[in-house]
Backbone of each chain as ProteinMPNN parsed JSONL, in Angstrom:
{"seq_chain_A": "MRADIIEATEFPDLVARYAVRGVPRTIVDDRVAVEGAVPEPNLLDAVLQAAGGRGESA", "coords_chain_A": {"N_chain_A": [[95.986, -23.209, 143.682], [93.22, -23.323, 141.883], [91.633, -23.81, 138.793], [88.268, -22.849, 137.782], [86.743, -23.385, 134.328], [83.811, -21.738, 132.871], [81.275, -22.511, 130.755], [79.395, -19.686, 129.771], [76.493, -19.495, 128.536], [75.322, -21.866, 129.567], [74.985, -21.666, 132.446], [73.481, -19.718, 133.635], [72.737, -18.709, 136.293], [75.316, -18.318, 137.259], [76.364, -16.457, 135.71], [74.648, -14.074, 136.088], [75.355, -14.017, 138.74], [78.235, -12.992, 138.737], [77.946, -10.694, 136.988], [78.259, -11.119, 134.22], [78.643, -9.725, 131.224], [80.07, -9.857, 129.097], [82.083, -12.366, 127.261], [85.554, -13.955, 127.109], [85.15, -13.585, 130.67], [87.287, -13.41, 133.481], [87.487, -13.969, 136.97], [88.771, -13.716, 139.956], [89.261, -15.224, 142.648], [86.596, -14.63, 143.709], [86.913, -11.859, 143.667], [88.408, -10.223, 142.163], [88.054, -8.963, 138.956], [88.904, -9.561, 135.366], [88.264, -8.346, 132.087], [87.826, -9.711, 128.822], [90.137, -11.618, 126.301], [92.801, -10.769, 127.725], [96.54, -9.919, 127.423], [99.067, -12.23, 129.172], [100.659, -10.901, 131.451], [98.659, -9.218, 132.364], [96.494, -11.05, 133.324], [98.109, -12.202, 135.294], [98.636, -9.848, 136.958], [96.081, -9.38, 138.046], [95.883, -11.576, 139.537], [97.459, -11.31, 141.506], [96.618, -9.152, 142.602], [94.378, -10.152, 143.666], [95.546, -11.893, 145.467], [96.478, -10.318, 147.467], [96.777, -7.567, 147.471], [99.096, -6.841, 146.105], [100.157, -5.722, 142.709], [98.722, -4.133, 139.741], [95.842, -3.641, 138.459], [96.086, -3.907, 134.624]], "CA_chain_A": [[95.417, -22.549, 142.802], [92.516, -24.211, 140.802], [90.786, -22.851, 137.784], [87.48, -23.544, 136.976], [86.148, -22.983, 133.081], [82.391, -21.888, 132.927], [80.408, -22.076, 129.657], [78.361, -18.646, 129.963], [75.282, -19.635, 128.309], [74.593, -22.761, 130.134], [75.004, -21.561, 133.777], [72.764, -18.115, 133.918], [73.011, -18.21, 137.9], [76.768, -17.764, 137.364], [76.331, -15.103, 134.899], [74.469, -13.065, 136.893], [76.251, -13.674, 140.287], [79.534, -12.483, 138.359], [77.713, -9.576, 136.151], [78.927, -11.295, 132.871], [78.007, -8.974, 129.992], [80.66, -10.402, 127.793], [83.341, -13.14, 127.486], [85.657, -14.265, 128.265], [85.511, -12.765, 131.904], [87.965, -13.886, 134.515], [87.133, -13.592, 138.341], [90.069, -14.702, 140.792], [88.686, -15.548, 144.246], [85.553, -13.687, 143.732], [87.052, -10.277, 144.022], [88.9, -9.296, 141.255], [87.498, -9.502, 137.564], [89.07, -9.114, 134.091], [87.575, -8.634, 130.959], [88.523, -10.027, 127.581], [90.958, -11.776, 126.406], [93.923, -9.779, 127.832], [97.594, -10.602, 127.635], [99.372, -12.824, 130.601], [101.077, -10.267, 132.341], [97.484, -8.683, 132.882], [95.831, -11.764, 134.229], [99.14, -12.002, 136.653], [98.56, -8.89, 137.868], [94.826, -9.765, 138.835], [96.148, -12.739, 140.522], [98.391, -10.852, 142.891], [96.012, -7.844, 143.454], [93.451, -10.924, 144.571], [96.182, -12.532, 146.469], [96.577, -9.297, 148.545], [96.946, -5.938, 147.025], [100.101, -6.646, 145.318], [100.235, -5.767, 141.108], [98.047, -3.399, 139.501], [95.397, -4.282, 136.983], [96.598, -2.973, 133.742]], "C_chain_A": [[94.286, -23.539, 141.962], [91.643, -23.194, 139.727], [89.483, -23.428, 137.153], [86.866, -22.831, 135.588], [84.767, -23.376, 132.716], [81.716, -21.474, 131.157], [79.468, -21.052, 129.75], [77.012, -19.02, 129.951], [74.594, -20.863, 129.275], [74.394, -22.788, 132.042], [74.825, -20.112, 134.085], [72.869, -17.691, 135.554], [74.147, -17.581, 137.84], [76.852, -16.477, 136.612], [75.888, -13.937, 135.306], [75.056, -12.536, 138.309], [77.591, -13.002, 139.915], [79.428, -10.93, 137.422], [78.841, -9.678, 134.756], [78.302, -10.486, 131.973], [78.956, -9.417, 128.718], [81.613, -11.566, 128.254], [84.441, -13.257, 126.665], [85.61, -13.188, 129.263], [86.115, -13.796, 132.764], [87.625, -13.37, 135.747], [88.307, -14.353, 139.11], [89.477, -14.276, 141.887], [88.107, -14.507, 144.377], [85.727, -12.254, 144.098], [87.686, -9.666, 142.662], [88.588, -9.867, 139.78], [88.404, -8.928, 136.49], [88.157, -9.296, 133.037], [88.201, -8.899, 129.835], [89.72, -10.714, 127.642], [92.504, -11.377, 126.605], [95.306, -10.785, 128.212], [98.185, -11.385, 129.015], [99.838, -11.749, 131.907], [99.52, -9.451, 133.171], [96.92, -9.778, 134.149], [97.028, -12.011, 135.532], [98.533, -11.374, 137.451], [97.069, -9.185, 138.756], [94.938, -10.764, 139.895], [96.824, -12.195, 141.825], [97.621, -9.922, 143.478], [94.718, -9.003, 144.072], [94.105, -11.519, 145.826], [96.733, -11.789, 147.684], [97.21, -8.047, 148.365], [98.31, -5.644, 146.35], [99.571, -6.58, 143.682], [99.049, -4.717, 141.299], [97.458, -3.876, 138.378], [96.062, -3.488, 135.684], [94.961, -2.22, 133.164]], "O_chain_A": [[94.735, -24.551, 141.425], [91.163, -22.082, 139.949], [89.486, -24.259, 136.245], [86.484, -21.67, 135.737], [84.361, -24.493, 132.394], [81.746, -20.38, 130.593], [78.356, -21.57, 129.843], [76.314, -18.974, 130.965], [73.431, -20.759, 129.663], [73.842, -23.657, 132.717], [75.668, -19.394, 134.622], [73.049, -16.539, 135.947], [74.234, -16.423, 138.25], [77.472, -15.516, 137.067], [76.457, -12.875, 135.054], [75.199, -11.424, 138.818], [78.122, -12.397, 140.846], [80.387, -10.197, 137.179], [79.729, -8.924, 134.36], [77.083, -10.647, 132.013], [78.595, -9.318, 127.546], [81.899, -11.721, 129.442], [84.411, -12.736, 125.55], [85.928, -12.037, 128.961], [85.618, -14.92, 132.844], [87.413, -12.158, 135.714], [88.661, -15.495, 138.816], [89.191, -13.097, 142.1], [88.582, -13.514, 144.926], [84.895, -11.575, 144.699], [87.307, -8.569, 142.252], [88.83, -11.033, 139.466], [88.717, -7.75, 136.664], [87.357, -10.231, 133.008], [89.277, -8.314, 129.712], [90.428, -10.646, 128.647], [93.339, -11.64, 125.74], [95.35, -11.824, 128.87], [97.607, -11.025, 130.04], [99.423, -11.826, 133.063], [99.448, -9.212, 134.376], [96.879, -9.575, 135.363], [96.638, -11.966, 136.699], [97.952, -11.818, 138.442], [97.041, -9.19, 139.987], [94.257, -10.805, 140.92], [96.681, -12.652, 142.959], [97.734, -9.71, 144.685], [94.098, -8.562, 145.04], [93.55, -11.661, 146.915], [97.28, -12.315, 148.652], [98.091, -7.593, 149.095], [98.669, -4.503, 146.06], [98.64, -7.319, 143.363], [98.503, -4.413, 142.36], [98.069, -4.404, 137.449], [96.553, -2.381, 135.905], [94.959, -1.309, 132.336]]}, "seq_chain_B": "MHLLREREAEAVRTRLQAVTHPVRLVFFTEGSSGLVIPGRECRSCGETQRLLEDVAGCSDRVTLEVHDRFGDPGAFTAYGIDRVPGLALVGASDYGIRYYGLPAGYEFATLLETIVDVGRGSADLAPETRTALATLPRALESRARA", "coords_chain_B": {"N_chain_B": [[76.691, -42.727, 117.835], [79.413, -40.74, 116.405], [80.357, -37.492, 117.028], [82.522, -35.845, 116.461], [83.835, -35.595, 113.113], [85.648, -37.609, 110.601], [87.736, -36.055, 109.529], [88.298, -33.96, 111.348], [88.624, -35.73, 113.696], [91.125, -36.541, 112.697], [92.646, -34.355, 113.163], [92.233, -33.645, 115.654], [93.7, -36.067, 116.718], [96.495, -35.543, 115.673], [96.847, -33.399, 117.349], [97.087, -34.289, 119.872], [99.117, -35.97, 119.989], [101.159, -34.346, 121.326], [100.509, -34.969, 123.806], [102.564, -36.341, 126.635], [102.183, -37.827, 129.327], [99.678, -39.906, 131.042], [96.327, -38.829, 130.41], [93.518, -38.21, 132.482], [90.364, -38.243, 132.047], [87.849, -36.96, 133.823], [84.644, -37.384, 134.199], [81.663, -35.604, 134.972], [78.108, -36.305, 135.404], [74.497, -36.407, 134.834], [71.783, -38.358, 134.982], [72.801, -40.268, 133.45], [71.665, -42.738, 134.204], [68.934, -42.75, 133.825], [67.61, -41.851, 135.791], [66.199, -38.509, 136.665], [65.904, -35.4, 137.702], [62.714, -33.738, 137.071], [62.258, -30.729, 135.329], [64.74, -30.211, 135.738], [66.483, -31.007, 134.007], [69.684, -32.192, 132.511], [70.78, -30.657, 130.024], [72.717, -30.657, 127.992], [74.437, -32.755, 128.691], [74.302, -35.296, 127.678], [75.544, -34.91, 125.072], [77.836, -33.415, 125.624], [79.141, -35.716, 126.91], [79.325, -37.969, 124.692], [81.095, -36.144, 123.037], [83.542, -36.033, 124.551], [83.878, -38.922, 124.705], [84.598, -39.083, 122.287], [87.024, -37.813, 121.611], [88.644, -38.819, 123.484], [89.011, -41.485, 122.306], [90.914, -40.571, 120.65], [93.47, -40.734, 121.521], [95.833, -43.111, 122.878], [96.475, -42.311, 125.434], [94.583, -40.896, 126.759], [91.925, -40.966, 128.824], [88.932, -41.753, 129.636], [86.635, -41.272, 132.208], [83.347, -41.748, 133.849], [80.973, -40.508, 135.795], [77.699, -40.178, 137.645], [75.647, -38.329, 138.907], [73.635, -39.39, 140.539], [74.698, -41.775, 141.31], [77.153, -42.014, 142.089], [77.78, -39.732, 144.234], [79.685, -39.368, 145.863], [82.029, -38.858, 144.485], [81.801, -36.873, 143.122], [81.92, -35.018, 145.384], [84.811, -35.418, 146.051], [85.955, -34.698, 143.826], [85.75, -31.764, 144.056], [83.233, -31.335, 142.403], [80.629, -29.278, 141.428], [78.69, -28.663, 139.543], [76.757, -29.846, 136.679], [77.171, -30.352, 133.078], [80.319, -31.336, 134.486], [83.932, -31.483, 134.672], [86.954, -33.031, 135.295], [90.106, -32.264, 134.636], [92.748, -34.456, 134.639], [96.416, -35.012, 135.225], [99.513, -36.126, 135.445], [99.316, -35.32, 138.014], [96.525, -33.704, 140.317], [96.062, -30.846, 138.813], [93.824, -29.109, 139.337], [91.984, -28.132, 137.653], [89.068, -27.534, 136.198], [86.352, -28.236, 133.997], [83.083, -26.476, 132.946], [80.348, -27.173, 131.467], [79.22, -27.667, 127.857], [81.919, -28.377, 125.949], [82.212, -26.932, 123.062], [82.355, -25.54, 119.695], [84.122, -22.604, 119.924], [85.156, -23.304, 122.072], [86.003, -25.799, 121.753], [88.947, -26.067, 121.336], [89.919, -24.887, 123.594], [89.263, -27.308, 125.182], [91.139, -29.124, 123.929], [93.708, -27.814, 124.07], [93.756, -27.594, 126.806], [93.903, -30.171, 127.452], [96.293, -31.046, 126.176], [98.232, -29.447, 127.756], [97.812, -30.384, 130.376], [98.406, -32.744, 130.055], [101.328, -32.63, 129.279], [102.089, -31.726, 131.608], [102.635, -29.189, 132.381], [102.36, -25.699, 131.331], [102.727, -23.017, 128.85], [104.29, -20.751, 130.374], [105.357, -17.282, 131.127], [108.533, -17.307, 132.419], [108.966, -15.008, 134.276], [106.004, -14.908, 134.954], [105.775, -17.547, 136.343], [107.734, -17.189, 138.512], [106.565, -14.983, 139.898], [104.235, -16.178, 140.735], [104.854, -18.394, 141.916], [105.069, -17.095, 144.488], [102.791, -16.864, 145.735], [100.634, -16.871, 148.416], [98.622, -18.333, 149.321], [95.899, -20.892, 148.479], [94.254, -19.993, 145.189], [91.354, -19.48, 143.478], [90.059, -19.33, 140.596], [87.942, -18.248, 138.139], [86.922, -18.555, 134.921], [84.48, -17.366, 132.596], [83.413, -18.764, 129.58]], "CA_chain_B": [[77.123, -41.725, 116.944], [80.405, -39.681, 116.783], [80.375, -36.095, 117.027], [83.679, -35.375, 115.489], [83.991, -36.391, 111.636], [86.763, -38.281, 110.487], [88.829, -34.963, 109.469], [88.592, -33.59, 112.897], [89.419, -36.608, 114.285], [92.221, -36.622, 112.168], [93.472, -32.986, 113.575], [92.631, -34.088, 117.222], [94.997, -37.23, 116.729], [97.529, -34.841, 115.759], [97.269, -32.458, 118.345], [97.24, -34.97, 121.486], [100.477, -36.597, 120.175], [101.878, -33.642, 122.177], [100.36, -35.649, 125.442], [103.207, -37.289, 127.031], [101.453, -38.419, 130.166], [98.387, -40.126, 130.854], [95.309, -37.853, 131.105], [92.436, -38.904, 132.779], [89.137, -36.985, 131.836], [87.019, -37.293, 134.819], [83.51, -36.516, 133.198], [80.596, -35.929, 135.99], [76.994, -35.974, 134.639], [73.511, -36.583, 135.579], [70.528, -38.665, 134.292], [72.63, -41.654, 132.36], [71.226, -44.031, 134.749], [67.474, -42.807, 133.526], [66.909, -40.617, 136.731], [66.571, -37.324, 136.572], [64.905, -34.086, 138.519], [61.935, -33.064, 136.439], [62.558, -29.465, 135.162], [66.325, -29.785, 135.819], [67.075, -32.025, 132.904], [70.867, -31.536, 132.172], [70.341, -30.619, 128.616], [74.018, -30.871, 127.454], [75.351, -33.514, 129.403], [74.519, -36.386, 126.773], [76.156, -34.493, 124.131], [79.005, -33.513, 126.387], [79.826, -37.1, 127.051], [79.538, -38.48, 123.258], [82.057, -35.308, 122.851], [84.373, -36.436, 125.355], [84.528, -40.414, 124.103], [85.282, -38.88, 121.023], [88.317, -37.076, 121.947], [89.551, -40.213, 124.511], [89.253, -42.163, 121.487], [91.883, -40.25, 119.354], [94.886, -40.666, 121.935], [95.88, -44.25, 123.455], [97.03, -41.746, 126.875], [93.503, -39.965, 127.233], [90.892, -41.675, 129.157], [87.27, -41.106, 130.053], [85.582, -41.828, 133.298], [82.065, -41.226, 133.829], [80.219, -40.367, 137.316], [76.468, -40.003, 137.809], [75.38, -37.389, 140.298], [72.806, -39.905, 141.483], [74.8, -43.086, 141.376], [78.253, -41.694, 142.59], [77.805, -38.573, 144.704], [81.178, -39.367, 146.39], [83.178, -38.916, 143.571], [81.44, -35.28, 143.136], [82.599, -34.368, 146.801], [86.041, -35.857, 146.07], [86.869, -33.797, 142.997], [85.149, -30.401, 144.254], [82.331, -30.66, 141.431], [79.468, -28.868, 141.77], [77.613, -28.369, 138.524], [76.895, -30.69, 135.437], [78.015, -31.599, 133.079], [81.591, -30.934, 134.991], [84.985, -32.25, 133.639], [87.751, -32.475, 135.751], [91.29, -32.708, 133.876], [93.729, -34.667, 135.768], [97.402, -35.545, 134.736], [100.253, -36.907, 136.323], [98.517, -34.869, 139.335], [95.746, -32.962, 140.193], [96.05, -29.654, 138.649], [92.84, -28.413, 139.893], [91.265, -27.733, 136.311], [87.669, -27.809, 135.777], [85.38, -27.378, 132.988], [81.925, -26.83, 133.211], [79.404, -27.07, 130.161], [79.905, -28.533, 126.492], [83.256, -27.465, 125.572], [81.934, -27.089, 121.728], [82.806, -24.462, 119.086], [85.562, -22.064, 119.775], [85.894, -23.716, 123.464], [86.65, -27.235, 121.518], [90.223, -25.702, 121.19], [90.43, -24.488, 124.981], [89.253, -28.351, 125.973], [92.43, -29.762, 123.568], [94.787, -27.121, 124.871], [94.136, -27.994, 128.22], [94.475, -31.558, 127.525], [97.843, -31.205, 125.901], [98.892, -28.802, 128.932], [97.713, -31.414, 131.796], [99.329, -34.426, 129.531], [102.485, -32.397, 129.512], [102.537, -31.175, 132.798], [103.499, -27.842, 131.717], [101.876, -24.464, 130.614], [103.462, -22.006, 128.552], [103.876, -19.557, 130.87], [106.663, -16.984, 130.928], [109.445, -17.569, 133.428], [108.411, -14.211, 135.663], [104.531, -15.445, 135.784], [106.341, -18.497, 137.275], [108.363, -16.618, 139.569], [105.542, -14.296, 140.823], [102.77, -17.232, 141.317], [105.427, -19.225, 143.417], [105.252, -16.297, 145.833], [101.243, -16.633, 146.143], [100.673, -17.347, 149.871], [97.563, -19.243, 149.861], [95.096, -20.954, 147.118], [93.16, -19.067, 144.751], [90.344, -19.59, 142.773], [90.013, -18.536, 139.13], [86.875, -18.733, 137.303], [86.674, -17.921, 133.602], [83.478, -17.415, 131.827], [83.875, -18.885, 128.289]], "C_chain_B": [[78.188, -40.704, 117.162], [79.977, -37.978, 116.225], [81.444, -35.254, 116.454], [83.869, -36.423, 114.012], [85.47, -36.66, 111.77], [88.072, -37.101, 110.489], [89.131, -34.521, 110.595], [89.095, -34.417, 113.792], [90.592, -36.737, 114.324], [93.154, -35.594, 112.863], [93.111, -33.208, 115.35], [93.567, -35.021, 117.553], [96.351, -36.515, 116.929], [97.927, -34.052, 116.812], [97.795, -33.119, 119.687], [98.42, -35.893, 121.385], [101.436, -35.88, 121.098], [101.643, -34.317, 123.821], [101.582, -36.548, 125.652], [102.846, -38.103, 128.488], [100.073, -38.75, 130.275], [97.557, -38.925, 131.093], [93.994, -38.356, 131.398], [90.939, -37.6, 132.682], [88.094, -37.317, 132.8], [85.78, -36.683, 134.724], [82.382, -36.806, 134.608], [79.13, -35.26, 135.417], [75.889, -36.204, 135.51], [72.54, -37.359, 134.718], [71.193, -40.082, 133.112], [72.171, -42.693, 132.924], [69.436, -43.787, 134.238], [66.958, -41.758, 134.512], [67.123, -39.24, 136.548], [65.585, -36.624, 137.456], [63.718, -33.411, 137.282], [61.935, -31.33, 136.456], [63.961, -29.056, 135.121], [67.037, -31.057, 135.368], [68.642, -31.372, 132.647], [71.021, -31.645, 130.394], [71.486, -31.201, 127.613], [74.705, -32.094, 127.902], [75.591, -34.727, 128.519], [75.612, -36.086, 125.693], [77.537, -34.212, 124.29], [80.155, -34.736, 126.264], [80.234, -37.843, 125.928], [80.919, -37.47, 122.77], [83.562, -35.982, 123.229], [84.967, -37.869, 125.117], [85.161, -40.072, 123.014], [86.805, -38.701, 120.738], [89.067, -38.225, 122.822], [89.809, -40.982, 123.42], [90.275, -41.765, 120.273], [93.324, -40.268, 120.414], [94.844, -42.081, 122.911], [96.473, -43.466, 125.427], [95.973, -40.932, 127.389], [92.648, -40.994, 127.409], [89.613, -41.382, 129.63], [86.863, -41.981, 131.371], [84.49, -41.279, 133.425], [81.588, -41.463, 135.419], [79.098, -39.949, 137.051], [76.397, -39.423, 139.021], [74.793, -38.368, 141.26], [73.068, -41.398, 141.856], [76.435, -43.347, 142.019], [78.61, -40.378, 143.122], [79.265, -38.371, 145.185], [82.087, -38.817, 145.909], [82.947, -37.252, 143.161], [82.263, -34.804, 144.217], [84.045, -34.342, 146.598], [86.975, -34.996, 144.943], [86.346, -32.339, 142.843], [84.292, -30.38, 143.033], [80.988, -30.14, 141.627], [78.04, -28.723, 140.673], [77.694, -29.451, 137.471], [76.461, -30.332, 134.475], [79.338, -30.741, 133.719], [82.854, -32.133, 134.474], [86.046, -31.77, 134.73], [89.282, -33.179, 134.944], [92.378, -33.166, 134.614], [94.785, -35.762, 134.847], [98.256, -36.213, 135.544], [99.861, -36.403, 138.046], [97.425, -34.336, 138.774], [95.905, -31.968, 139.911], [95.178, -28.352, 139.195], [91.81, -27.684, 138.77], [90.104, -28.198, 136.23], [87.04, -27.295, 134.791], [83.904, -27.82, 132.941], [81.101, -26.225, 131.913], [80.048, -27.912, 129.281], [80.743, -27.836, 125.955], [82.963, -27.798, 123.762], [82.208, -25.847, 121.135], [84.124, -23.933, 119.292], [86.02, -22.892, 121.15], [86.341, -25.414, 123.015], [88.478, -26.973, 121.593], [90.432, -25.785, 122.649], [90.667, -26.18, 125.284], [90.729, -29.137, 125.292], [93.504, -29.129, 124.198], [95.09, -27.412, 126.009], [94.646, -29.32, 128.375], [96.134, -31.861, 127.298], [98.632, -30.633, 127.112], [99.064, -29.738, 129.823], [98.816, -32.517, 131.467], [101.014, -33.8, 129.459], [102.973, -31.807, 130.861], [103.033, -29.777, 133.136], [102.442, -27.011, 130.736], [103.027, -23.428, 130.026], [103.499, -20.824, 129.003], [105.153, -19.083, 130.899], [107.425, -16.611, 132.589], [109.094, -16.429, 134.653], [107.087, -14.363, 135.907], [105.202, -16.424, 136.87], [106.837, -18.318, 138.648], [107.545, -15.871, 140.548], [104.424, -15.154, 141.477], [103.66, -17.889, 142.313], [105.628, -18.449, 144.669], [104.022, -16.459, 146.51], [101.285, -17.719, 147.495], [99.386, -18.4, 149.93], [96.647, -19.818, 148.17], [94.126, -20.236, 146.609], [92.208, -19.723, 143.563], [90.141, -18.976, 141.314], [88.95, -19.042, 138.399], [86.543, -17.849, 135.792], [85.521, -18.165, 133.14], [83.803, -17.745, 130.173], [82.558, -19.01, 127.455]], "O_chain_B": [[77.994, -39.829, 118.006], [79.412, -37.583, 115.204], [81.256, -34.113, 116.031], [83.997, -37.646, 113.957], [86.275, -36.225, 112.594], [89.083, -37.17, 111.188], [90.3, -34.652, 110.96], [89.911, -34.04, 114.633], [91.27, -36.962, 115.326], [94.315, -35.907, 113.127], [93.945, -32.823, 116.17], [94.245, -34.891, 118.572], [97.134, -36.677, 117.865], [99.092, -33.961, 117.198], [98.674, -32.654, 120.414], [98.798, -36.541, 122.361], [102.371, -36.481, 121.628], [102.417, -34.181, 124.769], [101.688, -37.512, 124.894], [103.438, -39.177, 128.597], [99.242, -38.04, 129.709], [97.948, -38.052, 131.868], [93.375, -38.937, 130.506], [90.761, -36.485, 133.172], [87.336, -38.182, 132.361], [85.677, -35.516, 135.105], [82.266, -37.898, 135.163], [78.983, -34.086, 135.076], [76.05, -36.236, 136.73], [72.488, -36.936, 133.564], [70.523, -40.7, 132.285], [72.191, -43.726, 132.256], [68.718, -44.782, 134.339], [66.085, -40.94, 134.221], [68.251, -38.83, 136.274], [64.578, -37.183, 137.891], [64.153, -32.465, 136.625], [61.645, -30.715, 137.482], [64.398, -27.994, 134.676], [67.796, -31.831, 135.951], [68.776, -30.15, 132.592], [71.337, -32.645, 129.749], [71.277, -31.984, 126.686], [75.722, -32.364, 127.263], [76.708, -35.24, 128.455], [76.486, -36.918, 125.448], [78.387, -34.558, 123.47], [81.308, -34.802, 125.837], [81.336, -38.39, 125.959], [81.792, -38.052, 122.126], [84.445, -36.333, 122.447], [86.166, -38.116, 125.247], [86.207, -40.633, 122.689], [87.538, -39.257, 119.921], [90.275, -38.341, 122.619], [90.993, -41.318, 123.389], [90.436, -42.406, 119.235], [94.306, -39.716, 119.917], [93.889, -42.19, 123.68], [96.761, -44.186, 126.384], [96.219, -40.244, 128.38], [92.464, -41.854, 126.548], [89.587, -40.268, 130.154], [86.822, -43.211, 131.414], [84.502, -40.095, 133.09], [81.843, -42.472, 136.076], [79.128, -39.176, 136.093], [76.938, -39.849, 140.041], [75.126, -38.412, 142.444], [72.272, -42.148, 142.422], [76.89, -44.443, 142.347], [79.593, -39.805, 142.653], [79.92, -37.36, 144.931], [82.975, -38.277, 146.569], [83.908, -36.519, 142.928], [83.298, -34.191, 143.954], [84.622, -33.307, 146.93], [88.166, -34.696, 145.02], [86.437, -31.735, 141.774], [84.488, -29.351, 142.386], [80.215, -30.957, 142.128], [76.837, -28.692, 140.933], [78.791, -30.003, 137.381], [75.317, -29.883, 134.543], [79.4, -29.537, 133.471], [82.687, -33.275, 134.046], [86.156, -30.598, 135.091], [89.447, -34.383, 134.748], [93.011, -32.333, 135.262], [94.485, -36.738, 134.16], [97.76, -36.934, 136.41], [100.117, -37.07, 139.048], [97.112, -34.284, 137.584], [96.03, -31.422, 141.007], [95.511, -27.186, 139.409], [90.995, -26.812, 139.069], [90.02, -29.425, 136.181], [87.049, -26.084, 134.574], [83.483, -28.977, 132.908], [81.203, -25.081, 131.472], [81.001, -28.655, 129.513], [80.478, -26.734, 125.475], [83.459, -28.798, 123.242], [82.337, -24.917, 121.931], [85.139, -24.549, 118.964], [87.222, -23.118, 121.294], [86.912, -26.152, 123.817], [89.161, -27.926, 121.969], [91.117, -26.73, 123.041], [91.796, -26.583, 125.566], [91.432, -29.737, 126.107], [94.264, -29.818, 124.879], [96.239, -27.534, 126.434], [95.543, -29.656, 129.148], [96.918, -32.57, 127.929], [99.626, -31.25, 127.496], [100.197, -30.061, 130.179], [99.704, -33.006, 132.166], [101.905, -34.637, 129.605], [104.139, -31.478, 131.083], [103.74, -29.446, 134.088], [101.871, -27.44, 129.733], [104.034, -23.109, 130.657], [102.977, -19.867, 128.43], [106.107, -19.851, 130.775], [107.009, -15.932, 133.528], [108.956, -16.81, 135.815], [106.732, -14.016, 137.034], [105.188, -16.16, 138.072], [106.548, -18.977, 139.647], [107.686, -15.993, 141.764], [103.839, -14.877, 142.524], [103.29, -17.961, 143.485], [106.176, -18.886, 145.681], [103.98, -16.264, 147.725], [101.741, -18.859, 147.596], [99.419, -19.287, 150.782], [96.764, -19.275, 147.071], [93.197, -19.817, 147.299], [92.71, -20.551, 142.803], [90.108, -17.745, 141.315], [88.976, -20.212, 138.016], [86.025, -16.736, 135.698], [85.271, -19.37, 133.184], [84.462, -16.905, 129.561], [82.611, -19.135, 126.231]]}, "name": "protein", "num_of_chains": 2, "seq": "MRADIIEATEFPDLVARYAVRGVPRTIVDDRVAVEGAVPEPNLLDAVLQAAGGRGESAMHLLREREAEAVRTRLQAVTHPVRLVFFTEGSSGLVIPGRECRSCGETQRLLEDVAGCSDRVTLEVHDRFGDPGAFTAYGIDRVPGLALVGASDYGIRYYGLPAGYEFATLLETIVDVGRGSADLAPETRTALATLPRALESRARA"}
């Protein structure tokens, strides 16, 4: 697993590509998006969802 | 010119005492050699580099390496860096953590906490999270917009 942290204001092309309207927004594997500073279990759910449909986003 | 004032530098020195393994801040920039593409100048590269120099100066265990896109494109490929300013935070191993942009304001805390995690070789994840992640079948990429 790798993690890229992006300053949204500096990369408008990525903001457009990932439909970022607020931050933080976390995108896993280009497929699952999580809005806001959510608790750890919610991020885990997103990762599991992206990995193969396991877990549910809260 | 320092970007961190003495009081801030003191707070950073204190926080970085939690770092137990050497951390390399591998910084990727362009234009440091004076060569730039007109219209595509990296506006935050210089300020980011100065900030990272200040941070590295706050701990004997944190070092800064600088690679310029035009002088050292191979390093960009080696670390999987595709934008500037880009930063790879590397500890006892490369955990795949990259930061793009100027880590100022609220995000300065993000930078510090990431350095500490990398320098401890551990993140404060719940045991259930670690167990679940250990079952992942393949590499994932997580992009967080700050």
